[in-house]
N, CA, C, O and the ligand as a Tripos MOL2 file, in Angstrom:
@<TRIPOS>MOLECULE
protein
  289   287    73     0     0
PROTEIN
NO_CHARGES

@<TRIPOS>ATOM
      1 N         -15.0460   -8.8490   -6.8590 N.3       1 MET1
      2 CA        -15.5170   -9.3670   -5.5760 C.3       1 MET1
      3 C         -14.8890   -8.5950   -4.4260 C.2       1 MET1
      4 O         -13.6680   -8.4630   -4.3350 O.2       1 MET1
      5 N         -15.7280   -8.1030   -3.5760 N.am      2 GLN2
      6 CA        -15.2390   -7.2520   -2.5020 C.3       2 GLN2
      7 C         -15.1230   -8.0550   -1.2070 C.2       2 GLN2
      8 O         -15.9730   -8.8970   -0.9170 O.2       2 GLN2
      9 N         -14.0940   -7.7990   -0.4470 N.am      3 PRO3
     10 CA        -13.9540   -8.5140    0.8360 C.3       3 PRO3
     11 C         -15.0310   -8.0880    1.8230 C.2       3 PRO3
     12 O         -15.4050   -6.9180    1.9000 O.2       3 PRO3
     13 N         -15.5050   -9.0390    2.5530 N.am      4 ASP4
     14 CA        -16.5160   -8.7520    3.5690 C.3       4 ASP4
     15 C         -15.8830   -8.0150    4.7490 C.2       4 ASP4
     16 O         -14.8810   -8.4670    5.3040 O.2       4 ASP4
     17 N         -16.4580   -6.9020    5.1210 N.am      5 PRO5
     18 CA        -15.9590   -6.2720    6.3660 C.3       5 PRO5
     19 C         -16.4060   -7.0850    7.5820 C.2       5 PRO5
     20 O         -17.5970   -7.2510    7.8440 O.2       5 PRO5
     21 N         -15.4570   -7.5620    8.2790 N.am      6 ARG6
     22 CA        -15.8010   -8.3830    9.4510 C.3       6 ARG6
     23 C         -15.5180   -7.6150   10.7430 C.2       6 ARG6
     24 O         -14.4800   -6.9650   10.8720 O.2       6 ARG6
     25 N         -16.4080   -7.6930   11.6560 N.am      7 PRO7
     26 CA        -16.1080   -7.0780   12.9730 C.3       7 PRO7
     27 C         -15.0200   -7.8620   13.6790 C.2       7 PRO7
     28 O         -14.9650   -9.0900   13.6040 O.2       7 PRO7
     29 N         -14.1730   -7.1450   14.3550 N.am      8 SER8
     30 CA        -13.1260   -7.8430   15.1050 C.3       8 SER8
     31 C         -13.7470   -8.6070   16.2690 C.2       8 SER8
     32 O         -14.7680   -8.1970   16.8210 O.2       8 SER8
     33 N         -13.1300   -9.7040   16.6270 N.am      9 PRO9
     34 CA        -13.6790  -10.4870   17.7410 C.3       9 PRO9
     35 C         -13.6190   -9.6870   19.0370 C.2       9 PRO9
     36 O         -12.7380   -8.8460   19.2170 O.2       9 PRO9
     37 N         -14.5490   -9.9520   19.9250 N.am     10 PRO10
     38 CA        -14.5210   -9.2150   21.2130 C.3      10 PRO10
     39 C         -13.2290   -9.4550   21.9580 C.2      10 PRO10
     40 O         -12.7150  -10.5730   22.0000 O.2      10 PRO10
     41 N         -12.7100   -8.3900   22.5470 N.am     11 ALA11
     42 CA        -11.3850   -8.4640   23.1650 C.3      11 ALA11
     43 C         -11.3820   -9.3340   24.4090 C.2      11 ALA11
     44 O         -10.3540   -9.8980   24.7810 O.2      11 ALA11
     45 N         -12.5380   -9.4380   25.0490 N.am     12 ASP12
     46 CA        -12.5620  -10.1910   26.2980 C.3      12 ASP12
     47 C         -12.9750  -11.6390   26.0870 C.2      12 ASP12
     48 O         -13.2670  -12.3470   27.0500 O.2      12 ASP12
     49 N         -13.0010  -12.0800   24.8510 N.am     13 ALA13
     50 CA        -13.4430  -13.4440   24.6030 C.3      13 ALA13
     51 C         -12.4730  -14.4610   25.1990 C.2      13 ALA13
     52 O         -12.8780  -15.5300   25.6550 O.2      13 ALA13
     53 N         -11.1840  -14.1110   25.1880 N.am     14 ALA14
     54 CA        -10.1880  -15.0480   25.7030 C.3      14 ALA14
     55 C          -9.9940  -14.9040   27.2040 C.2      14 ALA14
     56 O          -9.2730  -15.6920   27.8150 O.2      14 ALA14
     57 N         -10.6310  -13.9080   27.8010 N.am     15 GLN15
     58 CA        -10.4440  -13.6760   29.2280 C.3      15 GLN15
     59 C         -11.7040  -14.0610   29.9870 C.2      15 GLN15
     60 O         -12.2960  -13.2430   30.6910 O.2      15 GLN15
     61 N         -12.0990  -15.3030   29.8360 N.am     16 SER16
     62 CA        -13.3280  -15.7410   30.4820 C.3      16 SER16
     63 C         -13.0860  -16.2180   31.9090 C.2      16 SER16
     64 O         -14.0290  -16.4730   32.6570 O.2      16 SER16
     65 N         -11.8110  -16.3360   32.2780 N.am     17 THR17
     66 CA        -11.5310  -16.7920   33.6400 C.3      17 THR17
     67 C         -11.6930  -15.6310   34.6080 C.2      17 THR17
     68 O         -11.1610  -14.5440   34.3840 O.2      17 THR17
     69 N         -12.4130  -15.8640   35.6570 N.am     18 THR18
     70 CA        -12.5900  -14.8500   36.6830 C.3      18 THR18
     71 C         -11.7970  -15.2340   37.9150 C.2      18 THR18
     72 O         -11.7200  -16.4030   38.2910 O.2      18 THR18
     73 N         -11.2250  -14.2480   38.5190 N.am     19 LYS19
     74 CA        -10.4500  -14.5100   39.7270 C.3      19 LYS19
     75 C         -11.3960  -14.7870   40.8910 C.2      19 LYS19
     76 O         -12.4220  -14.1200   41.0280 O.2      19 LYS19
     77 N         -11.0610  -15.7600   41.7230 N.am     20 PRO20
     78 CA        -11.9180  -16.0260   42.8840 C.3      20 PRO20
     79 C         -11.8190  -14.8880   43.8860 C.2      20 PRO20
     80 O         -10.7630  -14.2830   44.0740 O.2      20 PRO20
     81 N         -12.9320  -14.6220   44.5100 N.am     21 VAL21
     82 CA        -12.9580  -13.5650   45.5140 C.3      21 VAL21
     83 C         -13.5360  -14.1170   46.8080 C.2      21 VAL21
     84 O         -14.2150  -15.1430   46.8300 O.2      21 VAL21
     85 N         -13.2450  -13.4070   47.8700 N.am     22 ALA22
     86 CA        -13.8460  -13.7100   49.1710 C.3      22 ALA22
     87 C         -14.6850  -12.5090   49.5810 C.2      22 ALA22
     88 O         -14.2190  -11.3700   49.5610 O.2      22 ALA22
     89 N         -15.9020  -12.7780   49.9460 N.am     23 ARG23
     90 CA        -16.7800  -11.7120   50.4320 C.3      23 ARG23
     91 C         -16.8490  -11.8210   51.9480 C.2      23 ARG23
     92 O         -17.1840  -12.8670   52.5040 O.2      23 ARG23
     93 N         -16.5240  -10.7130   52.5970 N.am     24 ILE24
     94 CA        -16.4610  -10.7230   54.0550 C.3      24 ILE24
     95 C         -17.4350   -9.6910   54.6010 C.2      24 ILE24
     96 O         -17.4560   -8.5380   54.1700 O.2      24 ILE24
     97 N         -18.2340  -10.1290   55.5520 N.am     25 TYR25
     98 CA        -19.0980   -9.2070   56.2700 C.3      25 TYR25
     99 C         -18.4280   -8.8590   57.5950 C.2      25 TYR25
    100 O         -18.2010   -9.7240   58.4420 O.2      25 TYR25
    101 N         -18.1200   -7.5770   57.7540 N.am     26 PHE26
    102 CA        -17.5460   -7.1170   59.0110 C.3      26 PHE26
    103 C         -18.6670   -6.5970   59.8900 C.2      26 PHE26
    104 O         -19.3180   -5.5990   59.5820 O.2      26 PHE26
    105 N         -18.8760   -7.3070   61.0010 N.am     27 ALA27
    106 CA        -19.9860   -6.9310   61.8720 C.3      27 ALA27
    107 C         -19.7380   -5.5820   62.5250 C.2      27 ALA27
    108 O         -20.6820   -4.8240   62.7470 O.2      27 ALA27
    109 N         -18.5050   -5.2730   62.8320 N.am     28 CYS28
    110 CA        -18.2420   -4.0250   63.5500 C.3      28 CYS28
    111 C         -18.3940   -2.8210   62.6350 C.2      28 CYS28
    112 O         -18.6650   -1.7150   63.1030 O.2      28 CYS28
    113 N         -18.2220   -3.0260   61.3400 N.am     29 ALA29
    114 CA        -18.4200   -1.9340   60.3980 C.3      29 ALA29
    115 C         -19.7930   -2.0000   59.7410 C.2      29 ALA29
    116 O         -20.2210   -1.0420   59.0970 O.2      29 ALA29
    117 N         -20.4820   -3.1230   59.8980 N.am     30 ASN30
    118 CA        -21.7690   -3.3500   59.2550 C.3      30 ASN30
    119 C         -21.6460   -3.1690   57.7460 C.2      30 ASN30
    120 O         -22.5030   -2.5580   57.1070 O.2      30 ASN30
    121 N         -20.5650   -3.7130   57.1900 N.am     31 ARG31
    122 CA        -20.3240   -3.5610   55.7580 C.3      31 ARG31
    123 C         -19.8010   -4.8660   55.1880 C.2      31 ARG31
    124 O         -19.1800   -5.6710   55.8820 O.2      31 ARG31
    125 N         -20.0710   -5.0510   53.9080 N.am     32 TYR32
    126 CA        -19.4770   -6.1440   53.1610 C.3      32 TYR32
    127 C         -18.3140   -5.6030   52.3490 C.2      32 TYR32
    128 O         -18.4110   -4.5330   51.7470 O.2      32 TYR32
    129 N         -17.2260   -6.3360   52.3340 N.am     33 ILE33
    130 CA        -16.1470   -5.9940   51.4200 C.3      33 ILE33
    131 C         -15.7800   -7.2440   50.6290 C.2      33 ILE33
    132 O         -16.0430   -8.3700   51.0530 O.2      33 ILE33
    133 N         -15.1720   -7.0230   49.4800 N.am     34 THR34
    134 CA        -14.7560   -8.1240   48.6150 C.3      34 THR34
    135 C         -13.2660   -8.0000   48.3750 C.2      34 THR34
    136 O         -12.7810   -6.9380   47.9860 O.2      34 THR34
    137 N         -12.5440   -9.0740   48.6020 N.am     35 VAL35
    138 CA        -11.1060   -9.0730   48.3600 C.3      35 VAL35
    139 C         -10.7820  -10.2070   47.3960 C.2      35 VAL35
    140 O         -11.4940  -11.2090   47.3280 O.2      35 VAL35
    141 N          -9.6960  -10.0310   46.6530 N.am     36 LEU36
    142 CA         -9.2140  -11.1190   45.8170 C.3      36 LEU36
    143 C          -8.7440  -12.2650   46.7040 C.2      36 LEU36
    144 O          -8.0890  -12.0640   47.7260 O.2      36 LEU36
    145 N          -9.0950  -13.4500   46.2850 N.am     37 ASP37
    146 CA         -8.8530  -14.6130   47.1410 C.3      37 ASP37
    147 C          -7.9560  -15.6140   46.4290 C.2      37 ASP37
    148 O          -8.2430  -16.8100   46.3890 O.2      37 ASP37
    149 N          -6.8820  -15.1120   45.8760 N.am     38 GLY38
    150 CA         -6.0380  -15.9900   45.0890 C.3      38 GLY38
    151 C          -4.8580  -16.5780   45.8330 C.2      38 GLY38
    152 O          -4.1630  -17.4450   45.3030 O.2      38 GLY38
    153 N          -4.6200  -16.1210   47.0590 N.am     39 ARG39
    154 CA         -3.4520  -16.6200   47.7900 C.3      39 ARG39
    155 C          -3.7600  -17.9830   48.3930 C.2      39 ARG39
    156 O          -4.7720  -18.1320   49.0780 O.2      39 ARG39
    157 N          -2.9300  -18.9620   48.1620 N.am     40 PRO40
    158 CA         -3.1930  -20.2950   48.7060 C.3      40 PRO40
    159 C          -3.0050  -20.3510   50.2140 C.2      40 PRO40
    160 O          -3.5540  -21.2370   50.8690 O.2      40 PRO40
    161 N          -2.2360  -19.4160   50.7810 N.am     41 ASP41
    162 CA         -2.0020  -19.4440   52.2200 C.3      41 ASP41
    163 C          -2.9650  -18.5360   52.9750 C.2      41 ASP41
    164 O          -2.8110  -18.3220   54.1770 O.2      41 ASP41
    165 N          -3.9570  -18.0030   52.2680 N.am     42 GLY42
    166 CA         -4.9410  -17.1820   52.9590 C.3      42 GLY42
    167 C          -4.7410  -15.7120   52.6900 C.2      42 GLY42
    168 O          -3.6640  -15.1740   52.9450 O.2      42 GLY42
    169 N          -5.7590  -15.0590   52.1790 N.am     43 SER43
    170 CA         -5.6570  -13.6450   51.8870 C.3      43 SER43
    171 C          -5.9340  -12.8240   53.1440 C.2      43 SER43
    172 O          -6.4770  -13.3210   54.1300 O.2      43 SER43
    173 N          -5.5430  -11.5540   53.0760 N.am     44 ILE44
    174 CA         -5.7380  -10.6590   54.2060 C.3      44 ILE44
    175 C          -6.9450   -9.7720   53.9230 C.2      44 ILE44
    176 O          -7.0610   -9.1680   52.8560 O.2      44 ILE44
    177 N          -7.8310   -9.7110   54.8980 N.am     45 ALA45
    178 CA         -8.9760   -8.8250   54.7990 C.3      45 ALA45
    179 C          -8.8890   -7.8100   55.9220 C.2      45 ALA45
    180 O          -8.7040   -8.1680   57.0850 O.2      45 ALA45
    181 N          -9.0240   -6.5440   55.5660 N.am     46 ARG46
    182 CA         -8.8640   -5.4800   56.5520 C.3      46 ARG46
    183 C         -10.2160   -4.8310   56.8250 C.2      46 ARG46
    184 O         -10.9560   -4.4670   55.9100 O.2      46 ARG46
    185 N         -10.5050   -4.7020   58.0930 N.am     47 CYS47
    186 CA        -11.7870   -4.1270   58.4750 C.3      47 CYS47
    187 C         -11.8140   -2.6400   58.1060 C.2      47 CYS47
    188 O         -10.8950   -1.9020   58.4620 O.2      47 CYS47
    189 N         -12.8550   -2.1940   57.3990 N.am     48 PRO48
    190 CA        -12.9200   -0.7780   57.0210 C.3      48 PRO48
    191 C         -13.2450    0.1300   58.1900 C.2      48 PRO48
    192 O         -13.1050    1.3480   58.0840 O.2      48 PRO48
    193 N         -13.6760   -0.4410   59.3010 N.am     49 GLN49
    194 CA        -14.0700    0.3890   60.4450 C.3      49 GLN49
    195 C         -12.9160    0.5860   61.4120 C.2      49 GLN49
    196 O         -12.5670    1.7190   61.7470 O.2      49 GLN49
    197 N         -12.3220   -0.5110   61.8610 N.am     50 CYS50
    198 CA        -11.2900   -0.4060   62.8970 C.3      50 CYS50
    199 C          -9.9010   -0.7070   62.3520 C.2      50 CYS50
    200 O          -8.9130   -0.5420   63.0690 O.2      50 CYS50
    201 N          -9.8030   -1.1390   61.1190 N.am     51 GLY51
    202 CA         -8.5060   -1.3300   60.5060 C.3      51 GLY51
    203 C          -7.8090   -2.6140   60.8890 C.2      51 GLY51
    204 O          -6.6540   -2.8260   60.5200 O.2      51 GLY51
    205 N          -8.4810   -3.4620   61.6110 N.am     52 ARG52
    206 CA         -7.8460   -4.6960   62.0230 C.3      52 ARG52
    207 C          -7.7510   -5.6530   60.8400 C.2      52 ARG52
    208 O          -8.6960   -5.8090   60.0670 O.2      52 ARG52
    209 N          -6.5910   -6.2870   60.7170 N.am     53 SER53
    210 CA         -6.3750   -7.2320   59.6250 C.3      53 SER53
    211 C          -6.7460   -8.6330   60.0750 C.2      53 SER53
    212 O          -6.4440   -9.0470   61.1940 O.2      53 SER53
    213 N          -7.3920   -9.3370   59.2010 N.am     54 ASN54
    214 CA         -7.8010  -10.7050   59.4950 C.3      54 ASN54
    215 C          -7.3410  -11.5990   58.3510 C.2      54 ASN54
    216 O          -7.6000  -11.3240   57.1790 O.2      54 ASN54
    217 N          -6.6650  -12.6570   58.7130 N.am     55 ARG55
    218 CA         -6.2200  -13.5930   57.6890 C.3      55 ARG55
    219 C          -7.2950  -14.6440   57.4680 C.2      55 ARG55
    220 O          -7.7730  -15.2800   58.4070 O.2      55 ARG55
    221 N          -7.6580  -14.8080   56.2180 N.am     56 LEU56
    222 CA         -8.6760  -15.8050   55.8930 C.3      56 LEU56
    223 C          -8.0750  -17.2020   55.9170 C.2      56 LEU56
    224 O          -6.8740  -17.3560   55.6900 O.2      56 LEU56
    225 N          -8.8650  -18.2000   56.1800 N.am     57 PRO57
    226 CA         -8.3540  -19.5730   56.1140 C.3      57 PRO57
    227 C          -7.8660  -19.8880   54.7040 C.2      57 PRO57
    228 O          -8.4160  -19.3880   53.7230 O.2      57 PRO57
    229 N          -6.8400  -20.7130   54.6090 N.am     58 PRO58
    230 CA         -6.3030  -21.0560   53.2870 C.3      58 PRO58
    231 C          -7.3700  -21.7050   52.4100 C.2      58 PRO58
    232 O          -8.2680  -22.4050   52.8780 O.2      58 PRO58
    233 N          -7.2230  -21.4380   51.1250 N.am     59 ARG59
    234 CA         -8.1730  -22.0180   50.1800 C.3      59 ARG59
    235 C          -7.9050  -23.5110   50.0120 C.2      59 ARG59
    236 O          -6.7600  -23.9640   49.9980 O.2      59 ARG59
    237 N          -8.9820  -24.2430   49.8890 N.am     60 THR60
    238 CA         -8.8590  -25.6480   49.5360 C.3      60 THR60
    239 C          -9.4200  -25.9150   48.1600 C.2      60 THR60
    240 O          -9.0980  -26.9260   47.5360 O.2      60 THR60
    241 N         -10.2660  -25.0040   47.6810 N.am     61 GLU61
    242 CA        -10.8050  -25.1440   46.3350 C.3      61 GLU61
    243 C          -9.9530  -24.3080   45.3900 C.2      61 GLU61
    244 O          -9.2550  -23.3860   45.8120 O.2      61 GLU61
    245 N         -10.0200  -24.6350   44.1360 N.am     62 THR62
    246 CA         -9.2600  -23.8740   43.1530 C.3      62 THR62
    247 C         -10.1130  -22.8040   42.5000 C.2      62 THR62
    248 O          -9.5850  -21.9110   41.8360 O.2      62 THR62
    249 N         -11.4020  -22.8780   42.6750 N.am     63 SER63
    250 CA        -12.2640  -21.8640   42.0760 C.3      63 SER63
    251 C         -13.4730  -21.6740   42.9750 C.2      63 SER63
    252 O         -13.7070  -22.4360   43.9120 O.2      63 SER63
    253 N         -14.2160  -20.6550   42.6670 N.am     64 GLY64
    254 CA        -15.4080  -20.3780   43.4480 C.3      64 GLY64
    255 C         -15.1650  -19.3130   44.4960 C.2      64 GLY64
    256 O         -14.0500  -19.1490   44.9920 O.2      64 GLY64
    257 N         -16.2140  -18.5980   44.8240 N.am     65 ASP65
    258 CA        -16.1150  -17.5340   45.8070 C.3      65 ASP65
    259 C         -16.3750  -18.0970   47.2000 C.2      65 ASP65
    260 O         -17.0180  -19.1320   47.3750 O.2      65 ASP65
    261 N         -15.8500  -17.3730   48.1740 N.am     66 ARG66
    262 CA        -16.0710  -17.7660   49.5570 C.3      66 ARG66
    263 C         -16.7460  -16.6270   50.3030 C.2      66 ARG66
    264 O         -16.7180  -15.4720   49.8760 O.2      66 ARG66
    265 N         -17.3500  -16.9790   51.4210 N.am     67 PHE67
    266 CA        -18.0430  -15.9690   52.2110 C.3      67 PHE67
    267 C         -17.6440  -16.1350   53.6730 C.2      67 PHE67
    268 O         -17.5970  -17.2480   54.1980 O.2      67 PHE67
    269 N         -17.3620  -15.0220   54.3100 N.am     68 PHE68
    270 CA        -16.9910  -15.0550   55.7220 C.3      68 PHE68
    271 C         -17.7480  -13.9650   56.4590 C.2      68 PHE68
    272 O         -18.1920  -12.9760   55.8760 O.2      68 PHE68
    273 N         -17.8800  -14.1800   57.7640 N.am     69 GLU69
    274 CA        -18.4210  -13.1390   58.6280 C.3      69 GLU69
    275 C         -17.4500  -12.9700   59.7760 C.2      69 GLU69
    276 O         -17.1420  -13.9240   60.4910 O.2      69 GLU69
    277 N         -16.9700  -11.7490   59.9490 N.am     70 ILE70
    278 CA        -15.9600  -11.4660   60.9600 C.3      70 ILE70
    279 C         -16.4710  -10.3960   61.9020 C.2      70 ILE70
    280 O         -16.9280   -9.3350   61.4760 O.2      70 ILE70
    281 N         -16.3890  -10.6830   63.1530 N.am     71 ALA71
    282 CA        -16.7220   -9.7010   64.1730 C.3      71 ALA71
    283 C         -15.4440   -9.3480   64.9150 C.2      71 ALA71
    284 O         -14.9020  -10.1670   65.6570 O.2      71 ALA71
    285 N         -14.9630   -8.1200   64.7120 N.am     72 CYS72
    286 CA        -13.7070   -7.7520   65.3570 C.3      72 CYS72
    287 C         -13.9410   -6.6880   66.4260 C.2      72 CYS72
    288 O         -12.9940   -6.2510   67.0800 O.2      72 CYS72
    289 ZN        -13.5160   -4.0180   62.8610 Zn       73 ZN73
@<TRIPOS>BOND
     1     1     2 1
     2     2     3 1
     3     3     4 2
     4     3     5 am
     5     5     6 1
     6     6     7 1
     7     7     8 2
     8     7     9 am
     9     9    10 1
    10    10    11 1
    11    11    12 2
    12    11    13 am
    13    13    14 1
    14    14    15 1
    15    15    16 2
    16    15    17 am
    17    17    18 1
    18    18    19 1
    19    19    20 2
    20    19    21 am
    21    21    22 1
    22    22    23 1
    23    23    24 2
    24    23    25 am
    25    25    26 1
    26    26    27 1
    27    27    28 2
    28    27    29 am
    29    29    30 1
    30    30    31 1
    31    31    32 2
    32    31    33 am
    33    33    34 1
    34    34    35 1
    35    35    36 2
    36    35    37 am
    37    37    38 1
    38    38    39 1
    39    39    40 2
    40    39    41 am
    41    41    42 1
    42    42    43 1
    43    43    44 2
    44    43    45 am
    45    45    46 1
    46    46    47 1
    47    47    48 2
    48    47    49 am
    49    49    50 1
    50    50    51 1
    51    51    52 2
    52    51    53 am
    53    53    54 1
    54    54    55 1
    55    55    56 2
    56    55    57 am
    57    57    58 1
    58    58    59 1
    59    59    60 2
    60    59    61 am
    61    61    62 1
    62    62    63 1
    63    63    64 2
    64    63    65 am
    65    65    66 1
    66    66    67 1
    67    67    68 2
    68    67    69 am
    69    69    70 1
    70    70    71 1
    71    71    72 2
    72    71    73 am
    73    73    74 1
    74    74    75 1
    75    75    76 2
    76    75    77 am
    77    77    78 1
    78    78    79 1
    79    79    80 2
    80    79    81 am
    81    81    82 1
    82    82    83 1
    83    83    84 2
    84    83    85 am
    85    85    86 1
    86    86    87 1
    87    87    88 2
    88    87    89 am
    89    89    90 1
    90    90    91 1
    91    91    92 2
    92    91    93 am
    93    93    94 1
    94    94    95 1
    95    95    96 2
    96    95    97 am
    97    97    98 1
    98    98    99 1
    99    99   100 2
   100    99   101 am
   101   101   102 1
   102   102   103 1
   103   103   104 2
   104   103   105 am
   105   105   106 1
   106   106   107 1
   107   107   108 2
   108   107   109 am
   109   109   110 1
   110   110   111 1
   111   111   112 2
   112   111   113 am
   113   113   114 1
   114   114   115 1
   115   115   116 2
   116   115   117 am
   117   117   118 1
   118   118   119 1
   119   119   120 2
   120   119   121 am
   121   121   122 1
   122   122   123 1
   123   123   124 2
   124   123   125 am
   125   125   126 1
   126   126   127 1
   127   127   128 2
   128   127   129 am
   129   129   130 1
   130   130   131 1
   131   131   132 2
   132   131   133 am
   133   133   134 1
   134   134   135 1
   135   135   136 2
   136   135   137 am
   137   137   138 1
   138   138   139 1
   139   139   140 2
   140   139   141 am
   141   141   142 1
   142   142   143 1
   143   143   144 2
   144   143   145 am
   145   145   146 1
   146   146   147 1
   147   147   148 2
   148   147   149 am
   149   149   150 1
   150   150   151 1
   151   151   152 2
   152   151   153 am
   153   153   154 1
   154   154   155 1
   155   155   156 2
   156   155   157 am
   157   157   158 1
   158   158   159 1
   159   159   160 2
   160   159   161 am
   161   161   162 1
   162   162   163 1
   163   163   164 2
   164   163   165 am
   165   165   166 1
   166   166   167 1
   167   167   168 2
   168   167   169 am
   169   169   170 1
   170   170   171 1
   171   171   172 2
   172   171   173 am
   173   173   174 1
   174   174   175 1
   175   175   176 2
   176   175   177 am
   177   177   178 1
   178   178   179 1
   179   179   180 2
   180   179   181 am
   181   181   182 1
   182   182   183 1
   183   183   184 2
   184   183   185 am
   185   185   186 1
   186   186   187 1
   187   187   188 2
   188   187   189 am
   189   189   190 1
   190   190   191 1
   191   191   192 2
   192   191   193 am
   193   193   194 1
   194   194   195 1
   195   195   196 2
   196   195   197 am
   197   197   198 1
   198   198   199 1
   199   199   200 2
   200   199   201 am
   201   201   202 1
   202   202   203 1
   203   203   204 2
   204   203   205 am
   205   205   206 1
   206   206   207 1
   207   207   208 2
   208   207   209 am
   209   209   210 1
   210   210   211 1
   211   211   212 2
   212   211   213 am
   213   213   214 1
   214   214   215 1
   215   215   216 2
   216   215   217 am
   217   217   218 1
   218   218   219 1
   219   219   220 2
   220   219   221 am
   221   221   222 1
   222   222   223 1
   223   223   224 2
   224   223   225 am
   225   225   226 1
   226   226   227 1
   227   227   228 2
   228   227   229 am
   229   229   230 1
   230   230   231 1
   231   231   232 2
   232   231   233 am
   233   233   234 1
   234   234   235 1
   235   235   236 2
   236   235   237 am
   237   237   238 1
   238   238   239 1
   239   239   240 2
   240   239   241 am
   241   241   242 1
   242   242   243 1
   243   243   244 2
   244   243   245 am
   245   245   246 1
   246   246   247 1
   247   247   248 2
   248   247   249 am
   249   249   250 1
   250   250   251 1
   251   251   252 2
   252   251   253 am
   253   253   254 1
   254   254   255 1
   255   255   256 2
   256   255   257 am
   257   257   258 1
   258   258   259 1
   259   259   260 2
   260   259   261 am
   261   261   262 1
   262   262   263 1
   263   263   264 2
   264   263   265 am
   265   265   266 1
   266   266   267 1
   267   267   268 2
   268   267   269 am
   269   269   270 1
   270   270   271 1
   271   271   272 2
   272   271   273 am
   273   273   274 1
   274   274   275 1
   275   275   276 2
   276   275   277 am
   277   277   278 1
   278   278   279 1
   279   279   280 2
   280   279   281 am
   281   281   282 1
   282   282   283 1
   283   283   284 2
   284   283   285 am
   285   285   286 1
   286   286   287 1
   287   287   288 2
@<TRIPOS>SUBSTRUCTURE
     1 MET1         2 RESIDUE 1 A MET
     2 GLN2         6 RESIDUE 1 A GLN
     3 PRO3        10 RESIDUE 1 A PRO
     4 ASP4        14 RESIDUE 1 A ASP
     5 PRO5        18 RESIDUE 1 A PRO
     6 ARG6        22 RESIDUE 1 A ARG
     7 PRO7        26 RESIDUE 1 A PRO
     8 SER8        30 RESIDUE 1 A SER
     9 PRO9        34 RESIDUE 1 A PRO
    10 PRO10       38 RESIDUE 1 A PRO
    11 ALA11       42 RESIDUE 1 A ALA
    12 ASP12       46 RESIDUE 1 A ASP
    13 ALA13       50 RESIDUE 1 A ALA
    14 ALA14       54 RESIDUE 1 A ALA
    15 GLN15       58 RESIDUE 1 A GLN
    16 SER16       62 RESIDUE 1 A SER
    17 THR17       66 RESIDUE 1 A THR
    18 THR18       70 RESIDUE 1 A THR
    19 LYS19       74 RESIDUE 1 A LYS
    20 PRO20       78 RESIDUE 1 A PRO
    21 VAL21       82 RESIDUE 1 A VAL
    22 ALA22       86 RESIDUE 1 A ALA
    23 ARG23       90 RESIDUE 1 A ARG
    24 ILE24       94 RESIDUE 1 A ILE
    25 TYR25       98 RESIDUE 1 A TYR
    26 PHE26      102 RESIDUE 1 A PHE
    27 ALA27      106 RESIDUE 1 A ALA
    28 CYS28      110 RESIDUE 1 A CYS
    29 ALA29      114 RESIDUE 1 A ALA
    30 ASN30      118 RESIDUE 1 A ASN
    31 ARG31      122 RESIDUE 1 A ARG
    32 TYR32      126 RESIDUE 1 A TYR
    33 ILE33      130 RESIDUE 1 A ILE
    34 THR34      134 RESIDUE 1 A THR
    35 VAL35      138 RESIDUE 1 A VAL
    36 LEU36      142 RESIDUE 1 A LEU
    37 ASP37      146 RESIDUE 1 A ASP
    38 GLY38      150 RESIDUE 1 A GLY
    39 ARG39      154 RESIDUE 1 A ARG
    40 PRO40      158 RESIDUE 1 A PRO
    41 ASP41      162 RESIDUE 1 A ASP
    42 GLY42      166 RESIDUE 1 A GLY
    43 SER43      170 RESIDUE 1 A SER
    44 ILE44      174 RESIDUE 1 A ILE
    45 ALA45      178 RESIDUE 1 A ALA
    46 ARG46      182 RESIDUE 1 A ARG
    47 CYS47      186 RESIDUE 1 A CYS
    48 PRO48      190 RESIDUE 1 A PRO
    49 GLN49      194 RESIDUE 1 A GLN
    50 CYS50      198 RESIDUE 1 A CYS
    51 GLY51      202 RESIDUE 1 A GLY
    52 ARG52      206 RESIDUE 1 A ARG
    53 SER53      210 RESIDUE 1 A SER
    54 ASN54      214 RESIDUE 1 A ASN
    55 ARG55      218 RESIDUE 1 A ARG
    56 LEU56      222 RESIDUE 1 A LEU
    57 PRO57      226 RESIDUE 1 A PRO
    58 PRO58      230 RESIDUE 1 A PRO
    59 ARG59      234 RESIDUE 1 A ARG
    60 THR60      238 RESIDUE 1 A THR
    61 GLU61      242 RESIDUE 1 A GLU
    62 THR62      246 RESIDUE 1 A THR
    63 SER63      250 RESIDUE 1 A SER
    64 GLY64      254 RESIDUE 1 A GLY
    65 ASP65      258 RESIDUE 1 A ASP
    66 ARG66      262 RESIDUE 1 A ARG
    67 PHE67      266 RESIDUE 1 A PHE
    68 PHE68      270 RESIDUE 1 A PHE
    69 GLU69      274 RESIDUE 1 A GLU
    70 ILE70      278 RESIDUE 1 A ILE
    71 ALA71      282 RESIDUE 1 A ALA
    72 CYS72      286 RESIDUE 1 A CYS
    73 ZN73       289 GROUP 0 **** ****
């Protein structure tokens, strides 16, 4: 009796958790950027056009993405 060759389980099977992100539309750059949104005190989003840093409001949810529009 020969052992069955089994495929190894997918490596990402245990990594089903996705990090929350914040999507920000910068009006002055006319671009969307995505930043990791894991900081409870508010993540920093930097405008790709003028370089101004904007602190996002603190998270109240534990999961889910957020969307912001910033005009700097
Ligand atoms: Zn800007």
